Steps between C-alpha positions, in 0.01 A plus 500: 500500500729199503652350811416581858390852582550688823269370772452166328495174694475127437211298636513122529167350606419132555126456482358188662152349501288391205705699251599253229256399227273800567656758266712662771809544281295671228335721761842594642645573155201712396500689830877564512522597133205734544688668786809538279717264704780276375549139604350154482262252658535122511352192661728327750517122551381544862164638380577866563510775239814717498475863391814710450446863403700821486376857490402786730433378856144646518411322175644174628293538817188537283596182312541323835151610614352356180699176531364454853146501354581302184265427211157342529544129567823539693528473877804683631595366844845652549735742326868495599658832407865599461618849402842571351685745279411473131748324276384689191524190281131422462309591188126513440290286731459142376411144601788260549446130456 
């Protein structure tokens, strides 16, 4: 189903800690794609990892729980979360460089 469905939301999460150089973007992509979400993940110059995803709110909340744990080797210290209405412009989940 293309575009944003009823009950969909947009999650923007800034993950801070030891999250670059430990496979966090690949973990986020694999996790989000496995949940059927649309969006992207990218490293930020300030050392954080930014995750933007759209889909059903309960599924986004599950993604957020997994991001708070992170992959082996990562140390998540803080996750800043912002919720908004979906824009419906995101496609499959991918890594942005």
